[in-house]
Every structure is written in C-alpha cells, then in structure tokens.
C-alpha positions as CSV (number, residue, x, y, z in Angstrom):
1,M,0.0,0.0,0.0
2,F,1.1,3.6,-0.7
3,I,0.4,7.0,0.7
4,I,-0.3,9.4,-2.2
5,E,0.1,13.2,-1.5
6,V,-1.7,15.4,-4.0
7,I,-2.5,19.1,-4.6
8,P,-6.1,19.6,-5.7
9,L,-6.6,21.9,-8.7
10,G,-9.3,24.2,-7.4
11,K,-10.0,27.9,-7.1
12,T,-8.2,28.5,-3.8
13,S,-6.6,25.2,-2.6
14,T,-2.9,25.2,-2.2
15,Q,-2.7,22.7,0.7
16,S,-1.8,19.1,-0.1
17,L,-4.1,16.1,0.8
18,S,-3.1,12.5,1.4
19,Y,-4.8,9.2,0.4
20,F,-3.9,5.6,0.5
21,S,-3.7,3.5,-2.7
22,H,-2.7,0.0,-3.7
23,K,-1.2,1.5,-6.9
24,T,1.8,3.9,-7.1
25,Y,1.9,7.0,-9.3
26,E,4.6,9.1,-10.8
27,R,5.2,12.5,-9.3
28,G,3.4,15.1,-11.5
29,A,0.7,12.6,-12.6
30,L,-2.8,14.0,-13.0
31,I,-5.4,12.0,-11.1
32,Q,-9.0,12.3,-9.9
33,A,-9.4,12.5,-6.1
34,P,-12.4,12.8,-3.8
35,V,-12.6,16.2,-2.0
36,R,-15.6,17.2,0.2
37,G,-18.1,15.0,-1.5
38,K,-17.0,15.6,-5.1
39,T,-14.2,14.5,-7.4
40,V,-11.6,17.0,-8.5
41,S,-8.4,16.9,-10.6
42,A,-5.2,16.7,-8.5
43,I,-1.5,16.5,-9.1
44,V,0.6,13.9,-7.4
45,I,3.5,15.6,-5.5
46,G,4.7,12.7,-3.3
47,V,4.5,8.9,-3.0
48,T,5.5,7.0,0.2
49,D,5.5,3.3,0.9
50,A,3.0,2.9,3.8
51,F,5.3,0.3,5.4
52,T,7.7,3.0,6.3
53,M,4.9,5.1,8.0
54,K,3.3,2.4,10.1
55,A,3.9,4.1,13.4
56,A,2.7,7.5,12.2
57,L,-0.4,6.0,10.6
58,R,-1.3,4.2,13.8
59,A,-0.8,7.3,15.9
60,A,-2.9,9.5,13.6
61,T,-6.2,10.8,14.9
62,F,-7.8,10.6,11.5
63,S,-8.1,7.9,8.8
64,L,-7.0,8.3,5.2
65,R,-9.4,8.0,2.4
66,K,-8.9,5.5,-0.4
67,L,-7.9,6.8,-3.8
68,P,-10.3,5.5,-6.5
69,E,-9.1,3.6,-9.5
70,Q,-7.8,5.9,-12.2
71,T,-9.1,5.4,-15.8
72,G,-6.2,7.2,-17.5
73,E,-2.9,8.9,-16.7
74,S,-1.4,12.1,-17.8
75,G,0.4,14.9,-16.0
76,I,3.0,17.6,-16.0
77,S,6.4,16.9,-17.4
78,R,9.2,15.8,-15.1
79,T,11.1,19.0,-16.1
80,L,8.2,21.2,-15.0
81,F,7.9,19.3,-11.7
82,E,11.7,19.7,-11.0
83,T,11.4,23.4,-11.9
84,A,8.6,23.7,-9.3
85,E,10.8,22.0,-6.7
86,R,13.7,24.4,-7.4
87,G,11.3,27.3,-7.3
88,A,9.9,26.2,-3.9
89,R,13.4,26.0,-2.4
90,F,14.4,29.4,-3.8
91,H,11.2,31.2,-2.6
92,G,11.1,29.5,0.7
93,T,7.7,27.9,0.2
94,S,6.0,24.6,-0.6
95,I,6.0,22.9,-4.0
96,N,2.2,22.9,-3.7
97,A,2.0,26.7,-3.8
98,V,4.5,26.9,-6.7
99,L,2.7,24.4,-8.8
100,Y,-0.6,26.2,-8.1
101,A,1.0,29.5,-9.3
102,L,2.6,28.0,-12.4
103,L,-0.5,26.3,-13.8
104,P,-2.9,28.6,-15.7
105,R,-5.9,29.6,-13.7
106,E,-8.3,28.1,-16.3
107,V,-6.7,24.7,-16.0
108,R,-6.8,24.8,-12.2
109,E,-10.4,25.8,-12.1
110,G,-11.5,23.2,-14.7
111,T,-12.5,25.7,-17.4
112,L,-10.0,24.1,-19.7
113,P,-9.1,20.5,-19.9
114,F,-5.7,19.6,-18.5
115,L,-3.4,19.3,-21.5
116,K,-0.7,16.7,-21.2
117,Y,2.7,18.4,-20.8
118,A,5.2,16.8,-23.1
119,E,8.8,16.1,-22.3
120,H,11.5,17.9,-24.3
121,N,12.0,16.5,-27.8
122,D,15.3,14.6,-27.8
123,S,15.7,15.3,-31.5
124,I,16.4,19.0,-30.6
125,P,20.0,19.3,-29.4
126,A,20.4,20.8,-25.9
127,H,22.1,24.2,-25.7
128,D,24.4,25.9,-23.2
129,S,22.2,26.2,-20.0
130,K,23.5,29.7,-19.3
131,P,21.0,32.4,-19.9
132,R,21.8,34.9,-22.6
133,I,21.5,38.7,-21.9
134,F,20.3,40.9,-24.8
135,V,20.7,44.7,-24.2
136,A,19.6,46.9,-27.1
137,P,16.9,49.5,-27.9
138,F,13.5,48.0,-28.5
139,E,13.5,48.7,-32.2
140,D,16.8,46.8,-32.7
141,R,15.5,43.9,-30.6
142,K,12.4,43.6,-32.8
143,V,14.5,43.3,-35.9
144,E,16.5,40.6,-34.3
145,Y,13.4,38.8,-33.1
146,G,12.1,38.6,-36.7
147,R,15.4,36.8,-37.6
148,M,15.1,34.5,-34.7
149,V,11.5,33.4,-35.6
150,R,12.5,32.7,-39.2
151,G,15.6,30.7,-38.0
152,S,13.5,28.7,-35.5
153,F,10.9,27.8,-38.1
154,A,13.7,26.8,-40.5
155,A,15.1,24.5,-37.8
156,Q,11.6,23.0,-37.1
157,R,11.5,24.5,-33.6
158,S,8.8,26.6,-31.9
159,I,9.8,29.8,-30.1
160,I,8.2,31.3,-27.0
161,F,8.1,35.1,-26.3
162,V,7.1,35.9,-22.8
163,V,6.0,39.5,-22.3
164,P,5.0,41.2,-19.0
165,T,1.6,42.6,-19.8
166,L,-1.3,42.3,-22.2
167,E,-0.4,45.5,-24.1
168,Y,2.9,44.0,-25.3
169,I,1.0,41.0,-26.8
170,S,-0.5,43.2,-29.5
171,Q,2.8,44.9,-30.2
172,F,4.6,41.6,-30.7
173,E,1.8,40.3,-32.8
174,D,2.0,43.3,-35.1
175,V,5.8,42.8,-35.6
176,L,6.3,39.1,-35.6
177,K,3.3,37.2,-36.9
178,K,3.0,38.7,-40.4
179,G,2.9,35.9,-42.9
180,I,2.7,33.2,-40.2
181,E,-0.7,34.1,-38.7
182,N,-1.8,30.4,-38.9
183,H,1.2,29.3,-36.9
184,T,1.0,32.0,-34.1
185,V,-0.6,31.4,-30.7
186,S,-1.3,34.2,-28.2
187,L,-2.1,33.4,-24.6
188,H,-3.2,35.9,-22.0
189,G,-5.9,36.3,-19.4
190,N,-8.1,38.6,-21.5
191,L,-9.1,35.9,-23.9
192,S,-12.6,34.5,-23.8
193,P,-12.9,30.9,-22.6
194,S,-13.7,29.7,-26.2
195,A,-10.8,31.6,-27.7
196,L,-8.4,30.3,-25.0
197,K,-9.6,26.8,-25.6
198,K,-9.0,27.2,-29.4
199,Q,-5.4,28.4,-28.7
200,Y,-4.8,25.4,-26.4
201,Q,-6.1,23.0,-29.1
202,I,-3.6,24.5,-31.6
203,L,-0.8,24.0,-29.0
204,Q,-1.7,20.4,-28.6
205,E,-2.5,19.4,-32.1
206,E,-0.4,21.5,-34.5
207,T,2.6,19.7,-35.8
208,H,4.1,22.7,-37.5
209,P,6.5,24.9,-35.4
210,L,4.7,27.7,-33.6
211,L,5.3,31.3,-32.6
212,I,3.9,31.5,-29.0
213,I,3.4,34.9,-27.4
214,T,2.3,34.8,-23.8
215,T,2.1,36.6,-20.5
216,P,3.7,34.9,-17.4
217,G,0.4,33.2,-16.4
218,H,0.6,30.9,-19.4
219,A,4.4,30.8,-19.9
220,F,4.7,27.2,-18.9
221,T,2.2,25.9,-21.4
222,E,4.9,24.0,-23.2
223,R,5.5,22.1,-26.4
224,S,8.1,19.4,-26.9
225,D,9.6,21.3,-29.9
226,V,10.4,24.6,-28.2
227,G,14.0,25.6,-28.9
228,T,14.1,29.2,-27.6
229,I,12.4,31.1,-24.8
230,V,12.6,34.9,-24.8
231,V,11.8,36.9,-21.7
232,E,11.1,40.4,-23.1
233,H,11.1,43.6,-21.0
234,E,12.7,41.5,-18.3
235,R,13.0,44.3,-15.7
236,S,9.2,44.7,-15.5
237,G,7.7,44.2,-12.1
238,A,4.9,42.2,-13.7
239,Y,7.2,39.2,-13.6
240,V,6.8,39.0,-9.8
241,G,3.6,37.4,-8.5
242,K,1.4,39.7,-6.5
243,T,0.1,36.9,-4.2
244,R,1.7,34.0,-2.4
245,P,4.1,32.6,-3.1
246,Y,5.3,35.8,-4.9
247,L,7.1,33.9,-7.6
248,D,9.8,35.5,-9.7
249,Y,8.8,34.2,-13.1
250,R,12.2,35.2,-14.5
251,F,13.9,32.8,-12.1
252,M,11.4,30.1,-12.8
253,L,11.7,30.3,-16.6
254,T,15.5,30.4,-16.3
255,E,15.5,27.2,-14.2
256,Y,13.0,25.6,-16.6
257,A,15.2,26.3,-19.6
258,R,18.2,25.1,-17.8
259,L,16.6,21.8,-17.0
260,R,15.3,21.4,-20.6
261,G,18.6,22.5,-22.2
262,T,16.6,25.2,-24.0
263,T,18.1,28.6,-25.0
264,I,16.7,31.4,-22.9
265,L,17.1,35.1,-23.6
266,L,16.6,37.9,-21.0
267,A,16.1,41.1,-23.0
268,D,15.5,44.8,-22.3
269,T,16.8,48.3,-23.1
270,V,18.1,48.5,-19.5
271,V,18.3,45.1,-17.8
272,R,18.5,44.6,-14.0
273,S,21.9,44.9,-12.4
274,E,21.4,41.2,-11.4
275,E,21.8,40.2,-15.1
276,I,25.0,42.3,-15.4
277,F,26.3,40.6,-12.3
278,M,25.6,37.2,-13.9
279,L,27.6,38.3,-17.0
280,E,30.6,39.4,-14.8
281,T,30.6,36.2,-12.9
282,E,30.2,34.1,-16.1
283,K,26.8,32.7,-15.0
284,A,25.3,34.2,-18.2
285,T,26.6,35.1,-21.7
286,P,25.9,38.2,-23.8
287,F,23.7,37.8,-26.9
288,Y,25.8,40.3,-28.6
289,E,28.8,42.2,-27.3
290,Q,27.6,44.1,-24.2
291,P,27.2,47.8,-25.2
292,K,29.0,50.3,-23.0
293,R,26.7,53.1,-24.3
294,L,23.3,53.3,-26.0
295,E,22.6,55.8,-28.7
296,L,18.9,56.8,-28.3
297,P,16.9,59.3,-30.4
298,G,15.8,61.6,-27.5
299,T,18.1,64.1,-25.7
300,L,17.8,64.7,-22.0
301,S,17.6,68.3,-20.7
302,V,17.6,68.9,-16.9
303,L,15.6,71.8,-15.6
304,S,16.2,73.0,-12.0
305,L,13.1,74.0,-10.0
306,D,15.3,76.2,-7.7
307,T,15.7,79.1,-10.1
308,E,16.1,82.7,-9.0
309,E,12.6,83.6,-10.1
310,T,10.9,81.0,-7.9
311,L,13.1,81.9,-4.9
312,E,12.4,85.6,-5.2
313,K,8.7,85.0,-5.4
314,A,8.8,82.3,-2.7
315,V,6.0,80.4,-4.3
316,F,5.8,76.9,-5.6
317,T,5.8,76.5,-9.4
318,L,4.6,73.2,-11.0
319,L,6.3,73.9,-14.3
320,T,9.4,75.9,-15.0
321,K,9.3,78.7,-17.5
322,K,11.4,76.7,-19.9
323,L,9.1,73.7,-19.8
324,E,6.0,76.0,-20.1
325,H,7.6,77.6,-23.2
326,A,8.4,74.1,-24.7
327,L,4.9,72.9,-24.1
328,D,3.4,76.0,-25.7
329,E,5.6,75.6,-28.8
330,A,4.8,71.9,-29.1
331,M,1.0,72.7,-29.0
332,K,1.4,75.4,-31.7
333,Q,3.3,73.0,-33.9
334,K,0.8,70.2,-33.4
335,K,3.2,67.8,-31.7
336,R,2.5,64.9,-29.4
337,V,3.8,65.2,-25.8
338,F,4.1,62.7,-23.0
339,L,4.3,64.0,-19.4
340,Y,5.3,61.5,-16.7
341,C,4.0,61.9,-13.1
342,A,5.1,59.4,-10.4
343,R,2.3,59.8,-7.9
344,R,-1.5,59.2,-8.4
345,G,-4.4,61.4,-7.2
346,L,-4.3,65.1,-6.3
347,A,-1.5,64.7,-3.7
348,P,0.4,61.7,-2.2
349,L,-0.3,62.8,1.3
350,V,-2.4,65.3,3.4
351,A,-1.1,67.0,6.6
352,C,-2.4,69.3,9.3
353,I,-0.6,72.6,9.5
354,D,-1.5,73.1,13.2
355,C,-0.6,69.8,14.8
356,G,1.6,68.4,12.0
357,M,-0.3,65.1,11.8
358,I,-0.1,63.2,8.5
359,L,-3.4,61.4,7.7
360,R,-2.7,57.7,7.6
361,D,-4.3,54.4,6.8
362,P,-5.7,52.9,10.0
363,E,-4.9,49.4,8.7
364,S,-1.3,49.8,7.6
365,G,-0.2,53.2,8.8
366,A,0.8,54.3,5.3
367,P,0.1,58.0,4.3
368,L,-3.3,58.4,2.6
369,A,-3.3,59.9,-0.9
370,L,-6.0,62.4,-1.8
371,L,-8.0,61.2,-4.8
372,R,-10.7,62.9,-6.9
373,T,-13.5,60.9,-8.5
374,M,-16.5,61.9,-10.6
375,K,-19.9,60.4,-10.0
376,S,-22.9,61.5,-12.1
377,G,-21.0,64.7,-12.8
378,I,-20.4,65.5,-9.1
379,E,-16.9,65.6,-7.8
380,E,-16.0,63.4,-4.8
381,R,-12.8,63.4,-2.8
382,W,-11.4,60.3,-1.1
383,L,-8.4,59.4,1.0
384,V,-7.0,56.1,-0.2
385,S,-4.2,53.8,0.6
386,S,-2.1,52.1,-2.0
387,V,-0.9,49.6,0.6
388,S,-4.1,48.1,1.9
389,G,-6.8,49.5,-0.4
390,Y,-8.4,51.4,2.5
391,R,-10.7,54.2,1.3
392,T,-12.7,56.9,3.1
393,R,-14.2,60.2,2.2
394,A,-12.0,63.2,2.7
395,S,-12.8,65.3,5.7
396,D,-12.5,69.0,6.1
397,L,-11.2,68.7,9.7
398,C,-8.1,67.1,11.2
399,P,-9.1,64.0,13.1
400,H,-6.5,64.7,15.7
401,C,-6.9,68.4,16.6
402,G,-10.0,69.4,14.7
403,S,-8.2,72.1,12.8
404,W,-9.6,73.0,9.3
405,R,-6.1,73.8,8.0
406,L,-5.4,70.6,6.2
407,R,-3.0,70.9,3.3
408,E,-2.1,68.7,0.3
409,R,1.6,67.8,0.1
410,G,3.5,66.6,-3.0
411,I,2.6,66.5,-6.6
412,G,-0.2,64.1,-7.7
413,I,-1.1,63.5,-11.3
414,Q,-4.6,65.0,-10.9
415,H,-3.1,68.2,-9.7
416,V,-0.9,68.4,-12.8
417,Y,-3.9,67.7,-14.9
418,D,-5.8,70.6,-13.4
419,E,-2.9,72.9,-14.2
420,L,-2.7,71.7,-17.8
421,I,-6.3,72.2,-18.6
422,K,-6.1,75.8,-17.4
423,R,-3.5,76.4,-20.2
424,Y,-4.7,74.2,-23.0
425,E,-8.0,72.9,-24.4
426,K,-9.4,70.1,-22.2
427,D,-9.7,67.6,-25.1
428,S,-6.0,68.1,-25.9
429,V,-5.0,66.8,-22.5
430,I,-5.5,63.0,-21.9
431,L,-5.2,61.7,-18.4
432,F,-3.9,58.1,-18.2
433,D,-3.8,56.7,-14.7
434,H,-5.4,53.8,-12.6
435,Q,-8.8,55.5,-12.7
436,T,-9.1,56.5,-16.4
437,A,-7.4,53.3,-17.6
438,Q,-9.1,50.7,-15.4
439,T,-9.4,48.1,-18.1
440,P,-7.3,47.2,-21.2
441,K,-10.1,48.4,-23.4
442,K,-10.2,51.9,-21.7
443,A,-6.4,52.0,-21.8
444,A,-6.4,51.3,-25.6
445,T,-9.1,54.0,-26.1
446,L,-6.9,56.6,-24.4
447,K,-3.9,55.5,-26.4
448,N,-5.7,55.7,-29.7
449,A,-7.2,59.1,-28.8
450,F,-3.6,60.4,-28.1
451,Y,-2.0,59.1,-31.3
452,S,-5.0,60.1,-33.5
453,K,-4.9,63.7,-32.5
454,K,-2.0,66.0,-33.3
455,G,-1.2,68.7,-30.8
456,S,-2.1,66.5,-27.7
457,I,-0.6,65.8,-24.3
458,L,-0.7,62.4,-22.7
459,L,-0.3,62.8,-18.9
460,G,0.4,59.4,-17.4
461,T,2.0,57.4,-14.6
462,T,4.2,54.3,-15.1
463,L,1.0,52.6,-16.2
464,A,1.1,54.5,-19.5
465,L,4.6,53.6,-20.5
466,P,3.8,50.3,-22.3
467,Y,1.2,52.1,-24.3
468,L,3.7,54.5,-25.9
469,S,4.1,52.1,-28.9
470,K,4.9,54.9,-31.3
471,P,7.4,57.7,-30.9
472,V,6.4,61.0,-29.3
473,D,7.9,64.4,-30.2
474,M,8.6,65.6,-26.6
475,S,8.3,64.2,-23.1
476,A,9.0,65.4,-19.6
477,V,9.2,64.2,-16.0
478,V,7.2,66.6,-13.9
479,S,9.1,65.9,-10.7
480,M,12.1,63.6,-10.4
481,D,12.1,64.3,-6.6
482,S,8.8,62.4,-6.3
483,L,10.6,59.3,-7.8
484,R,13.6,59.7,-5.4
485,A,11.2,59.6,-2.5
486,I,10.0,56.1,-3.2
487,P,11.6,53.8,-0.6
488,S,13.1,51.1,-2.7
489,W,16.7,49.8,-2.6
490,R,16.7,49.6,-6.4
491,Q,15.3,53.1,-6.9
492,Q,18.5,54.4,-8.6
493,E,18.2,51.7,-11.2
494,E,14.5,52.4,-11.7
495,M,15.1,56.1,-12.3
496,F,17.9,55.4,-14.8
497,A,15.7,52.9,-16.6
498,L,12.8,55.4,-16.8
499,L,14.9,58.2,-18.2
500,M,16.5,55.8,-20.8
501,S,13.0,54.5,-21.7
502,L,11.7,58.1,-22.3
503,R,14.8,58.9,-24.4
504,E,14.0,55.8,-26.4
505,K,10.4,56.7,-27.0
506,T,11.0,60.4,-27.7
507,H,12.2,61.7,-31.0
508,G,13.0,65.1,-29.5
509,T,13.8,66.5,-26.1
510,V,13.1,64.8,-22.7
511,Y,12.8,67.5,-20.0
512,L,13.5,66.5,-16.4
513,Q,12.4,68.8,-13.6
514,T,14.3,68.3,-10.4
515,R,15.8,70.1,-7.4
516,T,18.8,67.7,-7.3
517,D,21.0,66.8,-10.2
518,D,22.9,63.6,-9.6
519,D,25.0,60.9,-11.3
520,V,21.9,59.1,-12.5
521,T,20.8,62.0,-14.7
522,E,24.3,62.4,-16.0
523,F,24.5,58.7,-16.9
524,A,21.1,58.9,-18.6
525,K,22.2,62.0,-20.6
526,K,25.1,60.1,-22.1
527,G,23.4,56.7,-22.3
528,A,26.3,55.4,-20.2
529,L,25.2,51.9,-19.4
530,D,28.7,50.5,-18.4
531,T,29.4,53.4,-16.0
532,F,26.0,53.2,-14.4
533,Y,26.2,49.5,-13.8
534,T,29.7,49.8,-12.4
535,Q,28.6,52.4,-9.8
536,E,25.4,50.6,-9.0
537,L,27.0,47.2,-8.4
538,T,29.8,48.8,-6.3
539,T,27.2,50.5,-4.1
540,R,25.2,47.3,-3.7
541,K,28.3,45.3,-2.8
542,D,29.2,47.9,-0.1
543,F,25.7,47.7,1.4
544,F,25.5,43.9,0.9
545,Y,22.4,44.2,-1.3
546,P,21.3,41.8,-4.1
547,P,22.8,40.4,-6.2
548,Y,25.6,39.9,-3.6
549,A,23.1,38.9,-1.0
550,V,19.6,37.4,-1.1
551,F,17.0,39.3,0.9
552,I,14.6,37.1,2.9
553,H,11.9,39.5,4.0
554,L,9.4,38.6,6.7
555,S,6.4,40.8,7.6
556,W,3.4,40.4,9.9
557,K,1.0,42.6,11.9
558,E,1.0,43.1,15.6
559,V,-1.6,44.7,17.8
560,S,1.1,46.6,19.7
561,T,4.8,46.7,20.0
562,A,4.8,46.6,23.8
563,H,5.2,42.8,23.8
564,S,5.7,41.2,20.5
565,S,5.8,37.4,20.9
566,T,6.4,36.9,17.1
567,K,9.3,39.3,17.2
568,Q,10.9,37.4,20.1
569,T,10.3,34.1,18.5
570,L,12.0,35.2,15.2
571,A,14.9,36.8,17.1
572,E,15.6,33.4,18.8
573,L,14.9,31.3,15.8
574,F,17.3,33.2,13.5
575,A,19.8,34.6,16.1
576,Q,22.8,33.0,14.4
577,Y,21.9,34.6,11.1
578,H,21.8,38.2,12.5
579,I,18.2,38.9,11.6
580,S,17.2,42.6,11.5
581,L,13.8,43.2,13.2
582,Y,12.0,46.6,12.8
583,S,8.6,48.3,12.7
584,A,7.6,49.5,9.2
585,L,4.2,51.2,9.4
586,H,2.2,52.3,12.4
587,S,-1.5,52.7,12.6
588,E,-4.0,53.2,15.4
589,E,-5.0,49.5,15.3
590,S,-1.8,47.6,14.5
591,V,1.8,47.8,13.6
592,L,3.4,46.2,10.5
593,Q,6.5,44.4,11.8
594,C,9.4,43.3,9.5
595,G,12.3,41.0,9.7
596,L,15.2,40.9,7.2
597,L,17.7,38.1,6.7
598,R,20.7,38.6,4.3
599,V,22.2,35.4,2.9
600,P,25.3,35.4,0.7
601,Y,24.2,34.9,-3.0
602,D,26.2,31.6,-3.3
603,S,24.7,30.2,0.0
604,W,21.0,30.4,-1.0
605,P,19.0,28.1,-0.8
606,H,20.3,27.5,2.8
607,E,19.0,24.2,4.2
608,D,18.8,25.3,7.9
609,I,17.1,28.6,7.1
610,L,14.7,26.9,4.7
611,A,13.8,24.4,7.5
612,K,13.1,27.3,9.9
613,L,11.0,29.2,7.4
614,K,8.8,26.1,6.9
615,T,7.9,26.3,10.7
616,L,6.5,29.8,10.4
617,P,2.8,30.4,10.5
618,P,0.8,31.6,7.4
619,S,0.3,35.0,9.2
620,I,4.0,35.8,8.4
621,R,4.5,36.7,4.8
622,I,7.8,35.5,3.2
623,M,9.2,37.3,0.2
624,I,12.6,36.8,-1.5
625,N,14.3,39.9,-2.8
626,P,11.3,42.3,-2.7
627,D,11.9,45.7,-4.2
628,K,10.8,47.4,-0.9
629,I,12.0,46.2,2.5
630,V,10.5,49.2,4.4
C-alpha cells in the first residue's frame, strides 16, 4: 500500500491532501481525487510506501481515504515538476504553492481540460544552459526577433516570447506574426474561454513549429519542440507574482530552460543589475557584445526648479518657465507630448498645519493619498491607501486636533492635470492613470485618442509607458524628486531605466524637472550603461544588497509593539543569522513588523534557514528579494 500526496486543482486550494492506494503513481501525474463529496483533478506531489509510515499512521487521529481507481494517466512533465521543486526552495515555500501558481488559472479551475505536458523533444539538441543577456533598444530587438523566428521555423522549432503585460502581446503580434498568422498562438488572461480553448487546441494538435506569445500566467504551457524562450522587458515588475508565493517568473523560466537544455534570452533596453552581475561572474553570456553606451533618439535636458525667479517669489511652481515655453511651442506645432508623473491622485499625502499630523491608513499606517473621482457629474474626494486599499471620504477637519487647516503635500497626477487644462484645451490633455485606464479596453481607447490627435498631451503614470508604442515628439518628467522619495533599494536603477525609456520613446527632447541633479541623470544623458552598472554594483556590494546577497523579508501585523511574541520568536529562531527586526508602518490599530535576513548569494538556498522558514505560521509573509523592504 502507498500513501499518495496530492495538490487539488481548485480555485483556492494550495494545501496538499493525502490518500492511500494499492497502486503507485509518478510525481506530477494527474489523477481524480475525492474532496468534500465531489471528485476533482489533482497532481501527485509525493508517494511514500505505507510500510515506512506504520507508526505515524497508527498514531494519527484521522483515517486516510482511499484513492479511487484511475481510468487514464497524464500529468505535468518531469522537467516542470523539477522546476517547481527548485522554485519552492528558492522562494522558501512549498511545492504545492509553486505548482498552483505555475499552472494557468483556467486549467486549475477546470474551465480548460488539462493538457498533457510533453517532455523535451530529444531530437532537438540541448544548448548551453546559461541564460543569454540581450541589451539593445526595443526597435533593434524587434528586428533581431524577426530573424530568430525565421531561424526557429527553418530548424523546425517553436519559439516562445514571454511579455510582462497584455499590451505587449499586440505589439509583438504586429511585428512578428505577419505571414505566419496560422502558426501563431497568443495566450493571456483577457481571452474569452472559447478563444483560449482554441489556442490550447492548436498548441496540442499543430505539428508545424509555432510562434507562441504569452504573459507569465501561461508561460509554462509548453510544447516538446520549443527551442528558444525569450523573456522580453525582463526588468518589469509584472514578472513577480502579487500573491503568495510571490514567484519571480524570470527565475522560474531560467531554471525551466536550464533543465530542458533550451536557450533562454533575457532582454531589455536596461536590464536589471542582477543580469550584469551574472555576466561578470560568467553565469550568463551576452547575446551580442555588451554595449557600453546606448545611442537613443531623445536628448535629456535637466531643468532646475530652484531658479532665481521662484526663490524671489517664494511660491511653488509646478512647471518651470522653460518647460512651459516648450509645451506652448509643441502645441502650436501640433506635436505629441508625454508628461510623466510618479504619484497618483491630487496629492500623495495630506497633513495638518496646526498639529503636524499626517493622515494615515488605520490598517497599515501608510500615508493616505488624496484622490478625486467623478460620480454623475459630481466631484467626490477620497483618502485612499495604495498599501491596503483602504478608502474613506476626505474630511474638512483634522481627526487629531479638529483644525480646518489641512494641506495637500507633494505632486499628484490629478493636480498636474488641473494645471494643464487651465493652459490648454481640455480635449487636448489626456489623463492616463489607474482611474481612467481601469481596463485594457479603456487604456487602448486613451492610447488611440492620443495618437489620432495632433497637438495633444498624454499625462500618465508608469501605467502609461507600455502604451507608448509609437514615438512622441517631446516628453517630460514633472518631478524627479517624487521618484527619489520612493523607498526602494533599487530606486537608482528604476530612475535610470525610466529616463532611458523616455529617451528611447521620444524623437525630440526629454525634459527633467528636479531640485537635485545627480549621477543618474548624467549617466542617462550620455546613455552610459557601463558606467551606471559599475557604480550601482559597487554600491550594492558595499551595502550587501542583491545580487551579492539574497534578501529574505518577513512581515506580519502586531496589535502593539509593547510585547511582540512573534518578534521574540524570530529573534531566537534566526539569532545565528543576525536577523534585523524593525517596525515598518504604524496605525491606530496595528503595527506592521518586519524581519530581514541577508544570505550570501552563493549560499542560497540554505538548508537550515529553509527548514526554519517552513515552521513559520501563514500569518508571516515571506518574500525573496522584494523591491521594498520598508
């Protein structure tokens, strides 16, 4: 007799279940198992001979159910199962949670039939398992991708392009599928069930090599003839899962390709410093010779907000005189302009002048942003938290001292929009943020409105950047200081990447308003990739940041800090690893507590730390190398 451990494929289940069976099964096999009075699909994740567990079974306070006879067998490939095992170790979680995250939602929920995952085709020779790093402007990469698709088809191999978001799907389709429409498969969460089912049928039945364009959620829908996997825009945050187990899909795809012997390409205009570190340590190879400098169409012009005029008047100016003049000229000449704003709403925080209190989220303690919405033509103002989603109507009085002197602080995108429509026609200014572009359809409508009208301004947050699929004549960063204020250990890299992206998308001048000119802006002016990476990696080495260390970040909520049993437990559990324990966000009801472990890059996964992490309760969130640790 055997004990079969499985993970059910349902809407929410990530916990494993155990059954007894007279027949053994391969790990990764798809079977039918009884759960709460009904039969569901499940994946076998472990098989143990019951003879070795006699004592445990006798001592158990429950009895195992028998696994029914199975009529047919299929399952995930051995390669994908081993990938999930490696992913579980790297992310400090269970293989159950990793498999649940890797399989497409439609397959887990039973909307689509489970397709048998094929093993790698042995007729395709294995390649060097090291990932290849491709650094080049997007237009140059697209030309190279066209050659790669033709070469793959000539060699009778399929090729997978993984893109971070839905918008990039259409961009890649426009460039790559011309002439091979019947051999192109696109997979993403916005497809209807019938359309998705059709795409899956093509994957399973088509014998001709395919061009597969997919988002991370369907990236592991494999074929046996895949010869190359391309991870495009690899620095995008969309490659990190937003829910447990917070998978880094770049890591998962790299491990998957390594196990298959498949070529994998990590590509972007500015890749993460981690990829450059891999090149320097010979854990990756360059696709072409690594460029020291990028020649981009846009030129960067830095505008200081601390001019003599503003200091004499002692008033805050949103736009410098030079930027105002440039905008006026662009509108007269019917040019298209993109303005970037880092913060949403009217203002990123609200403070009381009399008592100094900053209005905060009662759940997380994060500052509340002031947001304006329109309902039936009536303006409403809300205080919202980007951390917890907390939302309440804006009050006229300070909740602490009762003062009416509440003031907005910082520059929000809605405030910039109000200033722009005072200067220009309202239909010439298009606001692109999380409110106006709530769905892909609304976002596409805003994009089309911008490109169809000459003499228009697109005012957007980071959300708008993927939709700039065609060049603009001029762009500007309204406030670089708002970006610098974001508490992320990789913020220097993010700012550099933003400026390089704007230079790439702008066939004219990129204006940068700031109170502080630094090395990042100088590197971005020159397109000096090599110099930037050298300085960034040196700084990270000095502070023992990734990629020289692996961050293991723990977070949980406490009612008060007076006596934190969790904090004390973690301090004792990880004492030998010098865990840092600190409070992150305070609110009236709870305190968000954090713990940070730094493990040398070559020592992770660490067996003892992994064993200790598995003993932690679900109330403690575990994240590996999160962008924010405070």
